[in-house]
C-alpha positions in Angstrom: -2.1 7.9 112.0 -2.1 4.6 110.1 0.6 3.7 107.6 0.6 1.3 104.7 3.0 -1.5 104.0 5.1 0.8 101.8 6.3 2.6 105.0 7.8 -0.5 106.5 11.4 -1.6 106.1 11.8 -4.8 104.1 14.2 -6.2 106.6 14.2 -5.7 110.4 17.2 -6.7 112.6 15.8 -8.9 115.4 17.6 -10.2 118.4 16.3 -13.4 120.0 16.9 -14.3 123.7 16.0 -17.3 125.7 15.1 -16.9 129.4 16.3 -19.4 132.0 12.7 -20.8 132.1 13.0 -21.8 128.4 10.7 -19.1 127.0 11.9 -16.7 124.3 11.7 -13.0 123.9 12.6 -10.9 120.9 13.5 -7.3 120.2 13.6 -5.4 116.9 17.0 -3.6 117.6 16.3 -0.7 115.2 12.8 0.0 116.6 13.0 1.4 120.1 10.5 -0.3 122.4 9.5 -3.0 119.9 9.7 -6.3 121.7 7.6 -9.4 122.4 7.8 -12.9 123.8 6.7 -16.5 123.1 6.8 -20.0 124.5 8.8 -21.1 121.5 11.2 -19.3 119.2 8.7 -19.6 116.3 6.0 -18.1 118.5 8.3 -15.2 119.5 9.1 -14.5 115.8 5.4 -14.6 114.8 4.6 -12.2 117.7 7.5 -10.0 116.5 5.8 -9.6 113.1 2.7 -8.4 114.9 4.7 -6.1 117.1 6.4 -4.5 114.0 3.1 -4.0 112.3 1.8 -2.4 115.5 4.9 -0.2 115.8 4.3 1.2 112.4 0.5 1.4 113.0 -0.3 -0.7 110.0 -4.1 -1.5 109.9 -4.9 -5.2 110.7 -6.4 -5.7 107.2 -3.1 -4.8 105.6 -0.8 -6.6 108.0 0.5 -9.5 105.9 3.2 -11.4 107.9 4.7 -12.7 104.6 5.8 -9.1 103.8 8.4 -9.2 106.6 11.5 -11.4 106.8 14.1 -11.4 109.5 17.7 -10.7 109.8 18.3 -12.2 113.2 21.4 -12.1 115.3 23.0 -15.0 117.2 22.4 -14.9 120.9 24.0 -17.6 123.0 23.5 -20.9 121.2 20.6 -19.7 119.1 20.9 -18.9 115.4 17.9 -17.6 113.6 18.0 -17.5 109.8 
């Protein structure tokens, strides 16, 4: 069943990790099983937006990345604001 943007939280806690190979992976800590990766932190965050829309089954034509903003947690030396 598809949902509209009104069903999404306005803020999603996201934890960013960096692997030993330099790549990044991200998890939405309040959404079980919602995680992604990217070669850069920016790519991982963009992929996380897509993952959140997929998690809530938002149709592609309604998935506006500007709708979401992140509350990210410090992991190691990384701070995402």
